[in-house]
BAVO-324424 format. One record per atom (N, C-alpha, C, O): residue number from 1; atom name; y negated, x, z; residue in one letter. Coordinates in Angstrom, 3 decimals, always signed. Atoms other than C-alpha are relative to their C-alpha. Example, Ala and Ser with C-alpha at 12.3 -4.5 7.8 and 13.67 -1.06 7.14 Angstrom:
<nodes>
<node i="1" at="N" north="+1.190" east="+0.890" up="+0.000" aa="A"/>
<node i="1" at="CA" north="+4.500" east="+12.300" up="+7.800" aa="A"/>
<node i="1" at="C" north="-1.200" east="+0.900" up="+0.000" aa="A"/>
<node i="1" at="O" north="-1.181" east="+1.936" up="+0.665" aa="A"/>
<node i="2" at="N" north="+1.190" east="-0.820" up="-0.060" aa="S"/>
<node i="2" at="CA" north="+1.060" east="+13.670" up="+7.140" aa="S"/>
<node i="2" at="C" north="-1.090" east="-0.770" up="+0.730" aa="S"/>
<node i="2" at="O" north="-2.198" east="-0.261" up="+0.899" aa="S"/>
</nodes>
This chain:
<nodes>
<node i="1" at="N" north="+1.168" east="+0.840" up="+0.000" aa="X"/>
<node i="1" at="CA" north="+0.000" east="+0.000" up="+0.000" aa="X"/>
<node i="1" at="C" north="-1.238" east="+0.890" up="+0.000" aa="X"/>
<node i="1" at="O" north="-1.128" east="+2.103" up="-0.179" aa="X"/>
<node i="2" at="N" north="+1.256" east="-0.734" up="+0.062" aa="X"/>
<node i="2" at="CA" north="-3.675" east="+1.031" up="+0.137" aa="X"/>
<node i="2" at="C" north="-0.182" east="+0.954" up="+1.167" aa="X"/>
<node i="2" at="O" north="+0.735" east="+1.176" up="+1.957" aa="X"/>
<node i="3" at="N" north="+0.288" east="-0.970" up="-1.044" aa="X"/>
<node i="3" at="CA" north="-5.343" east="+3.514" up="+2.443" aa="X"/>
<node i="3" at="C" north="-0.733" east="-0.631" up="+1.174" aa="X"/>
<node i="3" at="O" north="-1.399" east="+0.068" up="+1.938" aa="X"/>
<node i="4" at="N" north="+0.654" east="+0.670" up="-1.120" aa="X"/>
<node i="4" at="CA" north="-6.615" east="+0.915" up="+4.885" aa="X"/>
<node i="4" at="C" north="+0.822" east="+0.222" up="+1.270" aa="X"/>
<node i="4" at="O" north="+2.016" east="+0.517" up="+1.207" aa="X"/>
<node i="5" at="N" north="-0.689" east="-0.134" up="-1.277" aa="X"/>
<node i="5" at="CA" north="-5.761" east="+1.125" up="+8.584" aa="X"/>
<node i="5" at="C" north="+0.950" east="-1.173" up="+0.181" aa="X"/>
<node i="5" at="O" north="+0.567" east="-2.324" up="-0.029" aa="X"/>
<node i="6" at="N" north="-1.009" east="+1.038" up="-0.168" aa="X"/>
<node i="6" at="CA" north="-2.592" east="-0.806" up="+9.313" aa="X"/>
<node i="6" at="C" north="-0.123" east="-0.629" up="+1.391" aa="X"/>
<node i="6" at="O" north="-0.044" east="+0.071" up="+2.400" aa="X"/>
<node i="7" at="N" north="+0.042" east="+0.702" up="-1.279" aa="X"/>
<node i="7" at="CA" north="-2.950" east="-3.447" up="+12.034" aa="X"/>
<node i="7" at="C" north="+1.395" east="-0.107" up="+0.595" aa="X"/>
<node i="7" at="O" north="+1.576" east="-0.004" up="+1.808" aa="X"/>
<node i="8" at="N" north="-1.388" east="+0.147" up="-0.422" aa="X"/>
<node i="8" at="CA" north="+0.809" east="-3.907" up="+12.188" aa="X"/>
<node i="8" at="C" north="+0.866" east="+0.888" up="-0.893" aa="X"/>
<node i="8" at="O" north="+1.416" east="+0.417" up="-1.888" aa="X"/>
<node i="9" at="N" north="-0.729" east="-0.944" up="+0.862" aa="X"/>
<node i="9" at="CA" north="+2.525" east="-0.800" up="+10.783" aa="X"/>
<node i="9" at="C" north="+1.424" east="-0.441" up="-0.345" aa="X"/>
<node i="9" at="O" north="+1.919" east="-0.131" up="-1.429" aa="X"/>
<node i="10" at="N" north="-1.373" east="+0.445" up="+0.264" aa="X"/>
<node i="10" at="CA" north="+5.974" east="-2.396" up="+11.072" aa="X"/>
<node i="10" at="C" north="+0.058" east="-1.013" up="-1.145" aa="X"/>
<node i="10" at="O" north="+1.113" east="-1.202" up="-1.750" aa="X"/>
<node i="11" at="N" north="+0.036" east="+1.012" up="+1.058" aa="X"/>
<node i="11" at="CA" north="+4.881" east="-5.065" up="+8.574" aa="X"/>
<node i="11" at="C" north="-0.105" east="+0.621" up="-1.387" aa="X"/>
<node i="11" at="O" north="+0.074" east="-0.080" up="-2.383" aa="X"/>
<node i="12" at="N" north="+0.214" east="-0.641" up="+1.298" aa="X"/>
<node i="12" at="CA" north="+4.278" east="-2.513" up="+5.797" aa="X"/>
<node i="12" at="C" north="+1.207" east="-0.150" up="-0.919" aa="X"/>
<node i="12" at="O" north="+1.047" east="-0.467" up="-2.098" aa="X"/>
<node i="13" at="N" north="-1.209" east="+0.149" up="+0.830" aa="X"/>
<node i="13" at="CA" north="+7.888" east="-2.593" up="+4.564" aa="X"/>
<node i="13" at="C" north="+0.156" east="-1.435" up="-0.487" aa="X"/>
<node i="13" at="O" north="+0.540" east="-1.667" up="-1.633" aa="X"/>
<node i="14" at="N" north="-0.088" east="+1.397" up="+0.391" aa="X"/>
<node i="14" at="CA" north="+7.835" east="-6.382" up="+4.550" aa="X"/>
<node i="14" at="C" north="-0.994" east="-0.353" up="-1.089" aa="X"/>
<node i="14" at="O" north="-0.671" east="-1.103" up="-2.010" aa="X"/>
<node i="15" at="N" north="+1.007" east="+0.258" up="+1.025" aa="X"/>
<node i="15" at="CA" north="+4.636" east="-6.463" up="+2.534" aa="X"/>
<node i="15" at="C" north="+0.389" east="+0.651" up="-1.327" aa="X"/>
<node i="15" at="O" north="+0.174" east="+0.076" up="-2.394" aa="X"/>
<node i="16" at="N" north="-0.468" east="-0.652" up="+1.225" aa="X"/>
<node i="16" at="CA" north="+6.061" east="-3.967" up="+0.055" aa="X"/>
<node i="16" at="C" north="+1.125" east="-0.808" up="-0.647" aa="X"/>
<node i="16" at="O" north="+1.179" east="-0.939" up="-1.870" aa="X"/>
<node i="17" at="N" north="-1.090" east="+0.839" up="+0.527" aa="X"/>
<node i="17" at="CA" north="+9.167" east="-6.151" up="-0.296" aa="X"/>
<node i="17" at="C" north="-0.551" east="-1.273" up="-0.626" aa="X"/>
<node i="17" at="O" north="-0.093" east="-1.701" up="-1.686" aa="X"/>
<node i="18" at="N" north="+0.622" east="+1.209" up="+0.531" aa="X"/>
<node i="18" at="CA" north="+7.010" east="-9.234" up="-0.794" aa="X"/>
<node i="18" at="C" north="-0.685" east="+0.297" up="-1.327" aa="X"/>
<node i="18" at="O" north="-0.591" east="-0.493" up="-2.266" aa="X"/>
<node i="19" at="N" north="+0.674" east="-0.384" up="+1.243" aa="X"/>
<node i="19" at="CA" north="+4.967" east="-7.423" up="-3.445" aa="X"/>
<node i="19" at="C" north="+1.012" east="+0.135" up="-1.130" aa="X"/>
<node i="19" at="O" north="+0.762" east="-0.329" up="-2.243" aa="X"/>
<node i="20" at="N" north="-1.031" east="-0.171" up="+1.018" aa="X"/>
<node i="20" at="CA" north="+8.144" east="-6.490" up="-5.321" aa="X"/>
<node i="20" at="C" north="+0.620" east="-1.350" up="-0.381" aa="X"/>
<node i="20" at="O" north="+0.880" east="-1.612" up="-1.555" aa="X"/>
<node i="21" at="N" north="-0.567" east="+1.338" up="+0.245" aa="X"/>
<node i="21" at="CA" north="+9.562" east="-10.022" up="-4.951" aa="X"/>
<node i="21" at="C" north="-0.912" east="-0.811" up="-0.915" aa="X"/>
<node i="21" at="O" north="-0.449" east="-1.440" up="-1.866" aa="X"/>
<node i="22" at="N" north="+0.968" east="+0.750" up="+0.814" aa="X"/>
<node i="22" at="CA" north="+6.396" east="-11.564" up="-6.388" aa="X"/>
<node i="22" at="C" north="-0.068" east="+0.582" up="-1.408" aa="X"/>
<node i="22" at="O" north="-0.130" east="-0.165" up="-2.385" aa="X"/>
<node i="23" at="N" north="+0.032" east="-0.646" up="+1.321" aa="X"/>
<node i="23" at="CA" north="+6.306" east="-9.019" up="-9.228" aa="X"/>
<node i="23" at="C" north="+1.205" east="-0.444" up="-0.831" aa="X"/>
<node i="23" at="O" north="+1.078" east="-0.704" up="-2.027" aa="X"/>
<node i="24" at="N" north="-1.197" east="+0.469" up="+0.708" aa="X"/>
<node i="24" at="CA" north="+9.875" east="-10.017" up="-10.129" aa="X"/>
<node i="24" at="C" north="-0.150" east="-1.445" up="-0.443" aa="X"/>
<node i="24" at="O" north="+0.210" east="-1.790" up="-1.569" aa="X"/>
<node i="25" at="N" north="+0.192" east="+1.417" up="+0.336" aa="X"/>
<node i="25" at="CA" north="+9.004" east="-13.729" up="-10.029" aa="X"/>
<node i="25" at="C" north="-0.949" east="-0.160" up="-1.183" aa="X"/>
<node i="25" at="O" north="-0.808" east="-1.095" up="-1.971" aa="X"/>
<node i="26" at="N" north="+0.973" east="+0.060" up="+1.090" aa="X"/>
<node i="26" at="CA" north="+6.125" east="-13.050" up="-12.427" aa="X"/>
<node i="26" at="C" north="+0.453" east="+0.800" up="-1.226" aa="X"/>
<node i="26" at="O" north="-0.297" east="+0.960" up="-2.189" aa="X"/>
<node i="27" at="N" north="-0.577" east="-0.813" up="+1.090" aa="X"/>
<node i="27" at="CA" north="+8.384" east="-10.942" up="-14.690" aa="X"/>
<node i="27" at="C" north="-0.836" east="+1.241" up="-0.304" aa="X"/>
<node i="27" at="O" north="-0.954" east="+1.651" up="-1.458" aa="X"/>
<node i="28" at="N" north="+0.783" east="-1.216" up="+0.169" aa="X"/>
<node i="28" at="CA" north="+6.192" east="-7.895" up="-14.124" aa="X"/>
<node i="28" at="C" north="+0.742" east="+1.238" up="+0.508" aa="X"/>
<node i="28" at="O" north="+0.249" east="+2.358" up="+0.373" aa="X"/>
<node i="29" at="N" north="-0.730" east="-1.125" up="-0.583" aa="X"/>
<node i="29" at="CA" north="+8.839" east="-5.732" up="-12.454" aa="X"/>
<node i="29" at="C" north="+0.394" east="+1.048" up="-1.034" aa="X"/>
<node i="29" at="O" north="+0.351" east="+2.243" up="-0.741" aa="X"/>
<node i="30" at="N" north="-0.350" east="-0.966" up="+1.050" aa="X"/>
<node i="30" at="CA" north="+9.964" east="-4.138" up="-15.733" aa="X"/>
<node i="30" at="C" north="-1.224" east="+0.816" up="-0.422" aa="X"/>
<node i="30" at="O" north="-1.125" east="+2.022" up="-0.649" aa="X"/>
<node i="31" at="N" north="+1.236" east="-0.695" up="+0.355" aa="X"/>
<node i="31" at="CA" north="+6.355" east="-3.292" up="-16.612" aa="X"/>
<node i="31" at="C" north="-0.361" east="+1.034" up="+1.066" aa="X"/>
<node i="31" at="O" north="-0.774" east="+2.148" up="+0.745" aa="X"/>
<node i="32" at="N" north="+0.308" east="-0.916" up="-1.095" aa="X"/>
<node i="32" at="CA" north="+5.843" east="-1.715" up="-13.193" aa="X"/>
<node i="32" at="C" north="+0.928" east="+1.206" up="-0.054" aa="X"/>
<node i="32" at="O" north="+0.501" east="+2.345" up="+0.138" aa="X"/>
<node i="33" at="N" north="-0.972" east="-1.094" up="+0.079" aa="X"/>
<node i="33" at="CA" north="+9.007" east="+0.322" up="-13.587" aa="X"/>
<node i="33" at="C" north="-0.333" east="+0.961" up="-1.146" aa="X"/>
<node i="33" at="O" north="-0.215" east="+2.177" up="-0.998" aa="X"/>
<node i="34" at="N" north="+0.312" east="-0.831" up="+1.170" aa="X"/>
<node i="34" at="CA" north="+7.948" east="+1.561" up="-17.040" aa="X"/>
<node i="34" at="C" north="-1.325" east="+0.742" up="+0.152" aa="X"/>
<node i="34" at="O" north="-1.407" east="+1.942" up="-0.113" aa="X"/>
<node i="35" at="N" north="+1.355" east="-0.561" up="-0.012" aa="X"/>
<node i="35" at="CA" north="+4.215" east="+2.132" up="-16.440" aa="X"/>
<node i="35" at="C" north="-0.437" east="+0.521" up="+1.358" aa="X"/>
<node i="35" at="O" north="-1.321" east="+1.374" up="+1.438" aa="X"/>
<node i="36" at="N" north="+0.426" east="-0.359" up="-1.352" aa="X"/>
<node i="36" at="CA" north="+3.959" east="+2.510" up="-12.665" aa="X"/>
<node i="36" at="C" north="-1.160" east="-0.871" up="+0.453" aa="X"/>
<node i="36" at="O" north="-1.909" east="-1.406" up="-0.363" aa="X"/>
<node i="37" at="N" north="+1.054" east="+0.847" up="-0.566" aa="X"/>
<node i="37" at="CA" north="+1.610" east="+0.657" up="-10.339" aa="X"/>
<node i="37" at="C" north="-1.376" east="+0.444" up="-0.446" aa="X"/>
<node i="37" at="O" north="-2.252" east="-0.384" up="-0.694" aa="X"/>
<node i="38" at="N" north="+1.333" east="-0.509" up="+0.326" aa="X"/>
<node i="38" at="CA" north="-1.295" east="+2.926" up="-11.215" aa="X"/>
<node i="38" at="C" north="-0.456" east="-0.354" up="-1.413" aa="X"/>
<node i="38" at="O" north="-1.645" east="-0.259" up="-1.715" aa="X"/>
<node i="39" at="N" north="+0.346" east="+0.355" up="+1.380" aa="X"/>
<node i="39" at="CA" north="-1.179" east="+1.815" up="-14.868" aa="X"/>
<node i="39" at="C" north="+0.057" east="-1.495" up="-0.282" aa="X"/>
<node i="39" at="O" north="-0.022" east="-1.918" up="-1.436" aa="X"/>
<node i="40" at="N" north="+0.021" east="+1.448" up="+0.167" aa="X"/>
<node i="40" at="CA" north="-1.008" east="-1.917" up="-14.274" aa="X"/>
<node i="40" at="C" north="-1.454" east="-0.448" up="-0.137" aa="X"/>
<node i="40" at="O" north="-2.360" east="+0.180" up="+0.411" aa="X"/>
<node i="41" at="N" north="+1.359" east="+0.495" up="+0.172" aa="X"/>
<node i="41" at="CA" north="-4.034" east="-3.944" up="-15.317" aa="X"/>
<node i="41" at="C" north="-0.467" east="-0.701" up="+1.278" aa="X"/>
<node i="41" at="O" north="+0.338" east="-1.105" up="+2.118" aa="X"/>
<node i="42" at="N" north="+0.579" east="+0.703" up="-1.143" aa="X"/>
<node i="42" at="CA" north="-6.379" east="-5.478" up="-12.776" aa="X"/>
<node i="42" at="C" north="+0.501" east="-1.439" up="+0.023" aa="X"/>
<node i="42" at="O" north="+0.776" east="-1.988" up="+1.089" aa="X"/>
<node i="43" at="N" north="-0.481" east="+1.380" up="+0.100" aa="X"/>
<node i="43" at="CA" north="-5.283" east="-8.895" up="-14.010" aa="X"/>
<node i="43" at="C" north="+1.436" east="-0.122" up="+0.536" aa="X"/>
<node i="43" at="O" north="+1.746" east="-1.046" up="+1.289" aa="X"/>
<node i="44" at="N" north="-1.399" east="+0.037" up="-0.445" aa="X"/>
<node i="44" at="CA" north="-1.576" east="-8.113" up="-13.424" aa="X"/>
<node i="44" at="C" north="+0.106" east="+0.189" up="+1.511" aa="X"/>
<node i="44" at="O" north="+0.811" east="-0.557" up="+2.191" aa="X"/>
<node i="45" at="N" north="-0.049" east="-0.270" up="-1.434" aa="X"/>
<node i="45" at="CA" north="-2.124" east="-6.654" up="-9.962" aa="X"/>
<node i="45" at="C" north="-0.632" east="-1.158" up="+0.773" aa="X"/>
<node i="45" at="O" north="-0.166" east="-1.511" up="+1.856" aa="X"/>
<node i="46" at="N" north="+0.634" east="+1.154" up="-0.631" aa="X"/>
<node i="46" at="CA" north="-4.448" east="-9.556" up="-9.111" aa="X"/>
<node i="46" at="C" north="+0.920" east="-1.202" up="+0.071" aa="X"/>
<node i="46" at="O" north="+0.912" east="-1.939" up="+1.057" aa="X"/>
<node i="47" at="N" north="-0.980" east="+1.097" up="-0.014" aa="X"/>
<node i="47" at="CA" north="-1.758" east="-12.054" up="-10.068" aa="X"/>
<node i="47" at="C" north="+1.009" east="+0.204" up="+1.122" aa="X"/>
<node i="47" at="O" north="+1.356" east="-0.731" up="+1.845" aa="X"/>
<node i="48" at="N" north="-0.977" east="-0.305" up="-1.048" aa="X"/>
<node i="48" at="CA" north="+0.685" east="-10.319" up="-7.768" aa="X"/>
<node i="48" at="C" north="-0.631" east="-0.233" up="+1.373" aa="X"/>
<node i="48" at="O" north="-0.042" east="-0.898" up="+2.225" aa="X"/>
<node i="49" at="N" north="+0.678" east="+0.168" up="-1.286" aa="X"/>
<node i="49" at="CA" north="-1.820" east="-10.173" up="-4.897" aa="X"/>
<node i="49" at="C" north="-0.286" east="-1.453" up="+0.320" aa="X"/>
<node i="49" at="O" north="-0.095" east="-1.888" up="+1.456" aa="X"/>
<node i="50" at="N" north="+0.287" east="+1.416" up="-0.213" aa="X"/>
<node i="50" at="CA" north="-2.848" east="-13.796" up="-5.350" aa="X"/>
<node i="50" at="C" north="+1.232" east="-0.796" up="+0.389" aa="X"/>
<node i="50" at="O" north="+1.176" east="-1.663" up="+1.261" aa="X"/>
<node i="51" at="N" north="-1.245" east="+0.700" up="-0.331" aa="X"/>
<node i="51" at="CA" north="+0.738" east="-14.992" up="-5.281" aa="X"/>
<node i="51" at="C" north="+0.550" east="+0.439" up="+1.345" aa="X"/>
<node i="51" at="O" north="+1.192" east="-0.351" up="+2.037" aa="X"/>
<node i="52" at="N" north="-0.387" east="-0.449" up="-1.337" aa="X"/>
<node i="52" at="CA" north="+1.435" east="-12.857" up="-2.219" aa="X"/>
<node i="52" at="C" north="-0.765" east="-0.794" up="+1.053" aa="X"/>
<node i="52" at="O" north="-0.185" east="-1.237" up="+2.044" aa="X"/>
<node i="53" at="N" north="+0.822" east="+0.751" up="-0.950" aa="X"/>
<node i="53" at="CA" north="-1.453" east="-14.580" up="-0.431" aa="X"/>
<node i="53" at="C" north="+0.497" east="-1.439" up="+0.109" aa="X"/>
<node i="53" at="O" north="+0.585" east="-1.978" up="+1.212" aa="X"/>
<node i="54" at="N" north="-0.526" east="+1.369" up="-0.033" aa="X"/>
<node i="54" at="CA" north="-0.105" east="-18.014" up="-1.414" aa="X"/>
<node i="54" at="C" north="+1.262" east="-0.078" up="+0.841" aa="X"/>
<node i="54" at="O" north="+1.418" east="-0.999" up="+1.643" aa="X"/>
<node i="55" at="N" north="-1.248" east="-0.004" up="-0.770" aa="X"/>
<node i="55" at="CA" north="+3.305" east="-17.133" up="+0.020" aa="X"/>
<node i="55" at="C" north="-0.265" east="+0.234" up="+1.484" aa="X"/>
<node i="55" at="O" north="+0.372" east="-0.390" up="+2.333" aa="X"/>
<node i="56" at="N" north="+0.312" east="-0.271" up="-1.407" aa="X"/>
<node i="56" at="CA" north="+1.785" east="-15.729" up="+3.232" aa="X"/>
<node i="56" at="C" north="-0.643" east="-1.215" up="+0.661" aa="X"/>
<node i="56" at="O" north="-0.372" east="-1.499" up="+1.827" aa="X"/>
<node i="57" at="N" north="+0.607" east="+1.211" up="-0.552" aa="X"/>
<node i="57" at="CA" north="-0.315" east="-18.875" up="+3.712" aa="X"/>
<node i="57" at="C" north="+1.069" east="-1.052" up="+0.248" aa="X"/>
<node i="57" at="O" north="+1.060" east="-1.709" up="+1.289" aa="X"/>
<node i="58" at="N" north="-1.092" east="+0.965" up="-0.173" aa="X"/>
<node i="58" at="CA" north="+2.757" east="-21.058" up="+3.199" aa="X"/>
<node i="58" at="C" north="+0.831" east="+0.359" up="+1.226" aa="X"/>
<node i="58" at="O" north="+1.206" east="-0.519" up="+2.004" aa="X"/>
<node i="59" at="N" north="-0.758" east="-0.467" up="-1.156" aa="X"/>
<node i="59" at="CA" north="+4.634" east="-18.945" up="+5.756" aa="X"/>
<node i="59" at="C" north="-0.765" east="-0.305" up="+1.293" aa="X"/>
<node i="59" at="O" north="-0.186" east="-0.808" up="+2.255" aa="X"/>
<node i="60" at="N" north="+0.815" east="+0.239" up="-1.193" aa="X"/>
<node i="60" at="CA" north="+1.759" east="-19.183" up="+8.260" aa="X"/>
<node i="60" at="C" north="-0.079" east="-1.492" up="+0.325" aa="X"/>
<node i="60" at="O" north="+0.003" east="-1.877" up="+1.492" aa="X"/>
<node i="61" at="N" north="+0.052" east="+1.447" up="-0.233" aa="X"/>
<node i="61" at="CA" north="+1.469" east="-22.959" up="+7.798" aa="X"/>
<node i="61" at="C" north="+1.301" east="-0.500" up="+0.606" aa="X"/>
<node i="61" at="O" north="+1.289" east="-1.333" up="+1.512" aa="X"/>
<node i="62" at="N" north="-1.309" east="+0.406" up="-0.532" aa="X"/>
<node i="62" at="CA" north="+5.191" east="-23.362" up="+8.443" aa="X"/>
<node i="62" at="C" north="+0.126" east="+0.430" up="+1.461" aa="X"/>
<node i="62" at="O" north="+0.576" east="-0.347" up="+2.303" aa="X"/>
<node i="63" at="N" north="-0.058" east="-0.498" up="-1.375" aa="X"/>
<node i="63" at="CA" north="+4.980" east="-21.206" up="+11.576" aa="X"/>
<node i="63" at="C" north="-0.891" east="-0.831" up="+0.921" aa="X"/>
<node i="63" at="O" north="-0.492" east="-1.175" up="+2.033" aa="X"/>
<node i="64" at="N" north="+0.908" east="+0.806" up="-0.811" aa="X"/>
<node i="64" at="CA" north="+1.976" east="-23.162" up="+12.840" aa="X"/>
<node i="64" at="C" north="+0.560" east="-1.390" up="+0.244" aa="X"/>
<node i="64" at="O" north="+0.408" east="-1.943" up="+1.333" aa="X"/>
<node i="65" at="N" north="-0.612" east="+1.311" up="-0.143" aa="X"/>
<node i="65" at="CA" north="+3.799" east="-26.433" up="+12.210" aa="X"/>
<node i="65" at="C" north="+1.097" east="+0.039" up="+1.057" aa="X"/>
<node i="65" at="O" north="+1.211" east="-0.864" up="+1.886" aa="X"/>
<node i="66" at="N" north="-1.097" east="-0.131" up="-0.962" aa="X"/>
<node i="66" at="CA" north="+6.800" east="-25.199" up="+14.187" aa="X"/>
<node i="66" at="C" north="-0.509" east="+0.254" up="+1.417" aa="X"/>
<node i="66" at="O" north="+0.196" east="-0.024" up="+2.387" aa="X"/>
<node i="67" at="N" north="+0.590" east="-0.296" up="-1.311" aa="X"/>
<node i="67" at="CA" north="+4.484" east="-24.126" up="+17.040" aa="X"/>
<node i="67" at="C" north="-1.034" east="-1.045" up="+0.407" aa="X"/>
<node i="67" at="O" north="-1.864" east="-0.791" up="+1.280" aa="X"/>
<node i="68" at="N" north="+0.937" east="+1.087" up="-0.291" aa="X"/>
<node i="68" at="CA" north="+2.559" east="-27.419" up="+17.116" aa="X"/>
<node i="68" at="C" north="-1.456" east="+0.444" up="-0.142" aa="X"/>
<node i="68" at="O" north="-2.308" east="+0.073" up="+0.665" aa="X"/>
<node i="69" at="N" north="+1.361" east="-0.416" up="+0.290" aa="X"/>
<node i="69" at="CA" north="-0.535" east="-25.760" up="+15.647" aa="X"/>
<node i="69" at="C" north="-0.502" east="+1.181" up="+0.804" aa="X"/>
<node i="69" at="O" north="-1.632" east="+1.626" up="+0.603" aa="X"/>
<node i="70" at="N" north="+0.431" east="-1.127" up="-0.824" aa="X"/>
<node i="70" at="CA" north="-0.657" east="-22.936" up="+18.176" aa="X"/>
<node i="70" at="C" north="+0.306" east="+1.293" up="-0.741" aa="X"/>
<node i="70" at="O" north="+1.392" east="+1.471" up="-1.293" aa="X"/>
<node i="71" at="N" north="-0.225" east="-1.240" up="+0.732" aa="X"/>
<node i="71" at="CA" north="-1.105" east="-19.503" up="+16.701" aa="X"/>
<node i="71" at="C" north="+0.105" east="+1.223" up="+0.901" aa="X"/>
<node i="71" at="O" north="+0.437" east="+2.308" up="+0.422" aa="X"/>
<node i="72" at="N" north="+0.003" east="-1.183" up="-0.853" aa="X"/>
<node i="72" at="CA" north="-1.276" east="-17.244" up="+19.738" aa="X"/>
<node i="72" at="C" north="+1.135" east="+0.022" up="+1.015" aa="X"/>
<node i="72" at="O" north="+0.980" east="+0.576" up="+2.104" aa="X"/>
<node i="73" at="N" north="-1.150" east="-0.034" up="-0.910" aa="X"/>
<node i="73" at="CA" north="+2.135" east="-17.778" up="+21.323" aa="X"/>
<node i="73" at="C" north="+0.605" east="+1.392" up="+0.062" aa="X"/>
<node i="73" at="O" north="+1.093" east="+1.814" up="+1.110" aa="X"/>
<node i="74" at="N" north="-0.554" east="-1.345" up="+0.056" aa="X"/>
<node i="74" at="CA" north="+3.264" east="-14.324" up="+20.207" aa="X"/>
<node i="74" at="C" north="-1.066" east="+0.934" up="-0.522" aa="X"/>
<node i="74" at="O" north="-1.778" east="+0.591" up="-1.466" aa="X"/>
<node i="75" at="N" north="+0.922" east="-1.027" up="+0.507" aa="X"/>
<node i="75" at="CA" north="+1.151" east="-11.207" up="+19.763" aa="X"/>
<node i="75" at="C" north="+0.711" east="+1.316" up="-0.100" aa="X"/>
<node i="75" at="O" north="+0.113" east="+2.312" up="-0.505" aa="X"/>
</nodes>
């Protein structure tokens, strides 16, 4: 991932897996393998990032639903 400070370092592997999963769903995994991440277009990388955010929001909504809307039960 980027060079930003990691709030939850243990989540880095999960985010990398999610990024790869989304790339596969968008049929961009072959392009990434051939060209590498550094040669992907802004549009392609943006599609991956946008779909990652959608999946993370869906996950968070499900968790909040299961916790009756409470978000600070676990830290």
